N, C-alpha and C positions, 0 to 999 in steps of 0.2 A: 347222614348221606343230606344229598343237597336237598337243602330247602327250595323246591319249585317258586317261583315267581310266573303269573302268566302276561304270554302278552297285556297292554295298555293301551288303553282306545286315544291314541295321538289325538293332541288340540286343532292339527295342522297337516300339510302335507310334509310326509318326508321331504328330507333334502338328499338329492345326488352326490353331493361333494358335501362332506362333515370340517367345519369350521373350528378350529378347538379355538377355546384362550385354556389358558395355562397360572393358574394363579400359586407364586410359590416358587421361589429364583435358589434353588437350592444344592449339591453336588449333586444328587442323584437325579433329580428335574437336565440338571448340562450335562450332564457325562452319561448319563442312560436314558431317560427319559426321551426328549423329544430326538437324539439321533434315532432312534428305534419309528417316531411319528415320522419323519422323514422317511422310511422306508416301506410305510402304508400307504399303498394309492389312494385314494377320494377322501384324505383327510390332511387338511393343510393346518398349521400354528398361523392365526389370524391376531393375535394380544397377547400379552403378556400382561402380569401383577405384580409389582412386590414392592410393598411400603417401604423402600428404600429405590427410588426412584431412577437411580445413575443404577441400578441391579439393574433394574426391569429394560434402562435403553438399551443396556451390553445385552443382555441372553436374549432381546425381540430381533439386534441387529446378528450376533449374531446364527441365529436362526431363522430370519429372512420374514419374522413376523411384521406390520403396519405398522403394529403402535403397541403402545408400551403407558401402561399407569401405575401410579402409588394411590390410585382410590379403587375401591373393590366395587363399589357403586357403581360410578363411568365404566370401568372395566366391563360388567357384567351388561351396557347399553349398547356396546359394541358389535360392530358384527359376529357375531359368533354362537354359533347355539348347541356347543357342547363345550363344559368346563373338566377340565383334572385341576384338581384341589391335593395340591404336597405342600402346602404350609406346615405349621407347627401342630402338632393334636389337639391341644385346647382353642384353635380358628376354625376346627372341620366342621362342630357347628354351629356356627352365626356363620359361616359364609356355605356351606350346601344351603343350608335353609332360605338365605337369597340367591340362589342360585336356579332355588329349585323355584321359590316367586316366580320370578324372570325366565320360568319355562325353559331351563337350558337344563338338557339329561346330563349325569355326572356321573364323572371315573374319580374318585377319594382312593385318596392310601389309606391305607390301614396305621398304627387299627382306626374303625371311624369315628370314634368320638373319646373324649373321656370315660365317661360312664353308661352304664347302659340307658338310664333314664331318655338321653340327648341321644343315644340312636338312634330311641326308638322315635321319638319324638320328628330324627333325622328324619325317616321311614317314612312317617303318616303323613308331612309336610310333602315328599313326592309324588304319595301315591295319590294327594287330592288336586296337584296341581297338572297332574299325570307325565311327568317324568320317573327319567330311569336314575338309578342309585346304583353305579354297578362299585364294588370296594377291589382294590387292585390285591388281590392275595394270588400273585403271577405263578406259583407253583403250578397249580391244577395244571397251569396250561402244559406242560409240560410234555413230551410225548411219553416219557417215559412212566410219567405218573399218571397219564390217558392208560397205557399197558396195562398196570397194577393193577387198574380200577377195575379195567377189561376181564379180566384173570379169576377177582373175587365175585363180577356180579355172574360171572360162568361156575362158580363153585372150582375152583380148577387147583390149587393150594388147599379145598374142603374148609371147614368147621373153622372160622380163626380164632385161634389165642392166644397168640397177641400183637402187637402194633407196638414198633418203638422207633421214634425219628429223633434225631440229632441237628444240632446248628453251631460252630464254635466259628465264630471268629474275630475281631480287635477292634473295637471299638474308644480308642481312647478316652481319656475323659477332660476333651477339652472344653471349651466354653461355646455351648449349642445348649438348643431345643431340647435334648432327648436327656440331659443331664440336670433338667431343670422342672421338677416335677409340676409346678404350678403349670407350666406347660408342657410335658407330656404324659400326667396322666401318673407314673410309671416309668420301669428300667426297660433291660432285655426281654420280661415277659411281654410287656407290650408289643415293645417290639420286633424279637424276633417267636417271640413262644406262639402269639396271635397264629404267626402262617406255620406254624408245628401242631399246635391246639387243631387248624383249620384242616390239615391234611388228616387227623386223626380222627375226624369227625368223615371228610370224603372218605376215605378208607371202611371206618370200622363202623359207622350212621355213629345216632346221638348220644352225647355225654355224661351216666347220671351221679355218677361219683368222682371224687377229685382224693390225691392226699398226694402236696408237694413241701418244699423248700425254695427260697427266696433268702439269695446270701450277697456278700460285697467278698470276693475271693480276692480280686485283688487290685481293683480301682473303688477309691473312698469318693463319694459323691452321696449325694441327696436320694437317688432310685440305687437299685440291685446292679448286678451286672452278673450274675447268674439263677436260674431257676432250672429246677426238674420238676416231674409228677409225674405219677402211678395212677391212672383214669383208668377207669368198667364203660363198658359199653351195654347199649341195654340193651342191644341183640346176643349180649355172652361176648367173654373174651375180654382182654386189658390191654392199654394202652399207655404207654411210656413219652416222655419226651424231654431232655435238658437242651438249653441254653446256653450260651454265654458272648457279653461282646470283650473276653481278656484273656483269646489266645489267639497268639503272632504265629502259629501255622495253624490256617481255616482248614475247617471239615466239618462234613457232613453226613447223611445218611438215614436212611428210612430198611427198615426191615420187617417185615410180613410175614409171620409163621404161622401153620395154615394144619391142622389132621393130615393133609396129601402131602405137605411140600413148604417152600419156602420161597421168597421173590427177594429181593434185594434192589436198591437202589441205590449206587456211589456219586459223588458226586452231581446230585441233582439244583443245586446252586452253587452260578460261578460267575470266572470273568465273562462278557461276552463272549458269545458263540464256541465255551467251554466244552469240554468230551463226556456227556454222563454215564458210567453205564450199568444195565440192566442187568440182574442176572437170576433164573428162573432154575427153579432146580427140585422137580415133583417127584415123588416116590413110583417109581416102573418107566422113567424118561430118563434120558441121557439130561448132563446141565448145562444149557444154557446160557454163552450169556453173548450179549450186543449194545454194542457202543455209536453213542447220536452225538452231535450238536447240536445244539438249540437254542435259537433264541427269543427267549418263552416274554421277555418284550415285545416284541415284534407281534407275535401268534397271538397274545393278550389285546394286543391295541385293536386288529383283522376281528377278533370275536365282539369284541366292545362292537366295535364299526359294526358290524353286519345289528347286531343287538338295535342300535342305535339308525339306522337306516334300514334297514327291513322288516324290524320291530321283531325280534327275534327271540328266544325266553334266555337269557342270561345264564352265564356257566355258573354265575359265582354272583349274587342277593346279597343287598341290604340284611334281609334277617339272619341269614348264615356272618356276615359278621355280626350281628348283637346277638346271637347265640353263641359265639368266642366271646365276645366281653363280656357273656355273664358267669361263663367258665373262667374266665381271669380274674372275676371281680371275687369268687367263690375261691380263688385258689390265695389270694391278698386278702379277701377277711380271714380264711385260718392264721394266716403269718400277723395278722392282727391283735389274736386271739390268744398267740403264743405267752 
């Protein structure tokens, strides 16, 4: 379940409007994150950082930011109070540490870092500087995911027997950091598996054992393009996930089977404002189907904004992502010993 992070004693007055700086100008930032940020009142993009000066200027101009930088330290000195870090995984550690020491609240892309040792240090430095570190485990913010969590807490489907999550899409082995182990730390397990592991923990609680497979089914690169695992929950029941970045026909699904029934979410991740389907099938009741159109990024940003401005307890914490990273490392360790 959620690892609670208490409200922190902020070092200064809370801002009435968040002034964001964005570090990293990849496709996700341009096509998804920044358009969503424009839809959130009381948040404004002020500064953009990229090690490519031209790219930083391009993104700043497109989204109305006043400043652009190719030096991270100078970027942190601009008029910002919140930082979104969407750089290569290997850069998260140094950039989060510097942002925390600069007293900036931080939203960081997943995975939190390339290993759990770095993740722990990042969390500690943020606590020392009394700033928030939130990791973008986006799927927790989907309304259907919230509903499933509510049904489980109320024990509507009874004791959990199994939870299955899957996420298959296509990322051709292009020349980017995700296919280079030095920059990414690993393959699809870290890119998509981290999200599935987080959902398993969110629904089923902490995980005590794993049995897994990693492979290169289609694309041959330094990192795997397929990952699957069976897990055991501390509180009873089992979970499983499978992810791949070699399926041209994308699909994703969550199924929770309990003693009294089941709940299923189909298409919980898709294009912006795509429609997902929630199916509730409980013993003794008529089967119910609900469809919902949702922009999870906007919902996530509103939640993060409330945390940063109103000092509310965050839905996703650095500790959550640290727990996820430890499970990823255990899976990778199993593969390395075969």
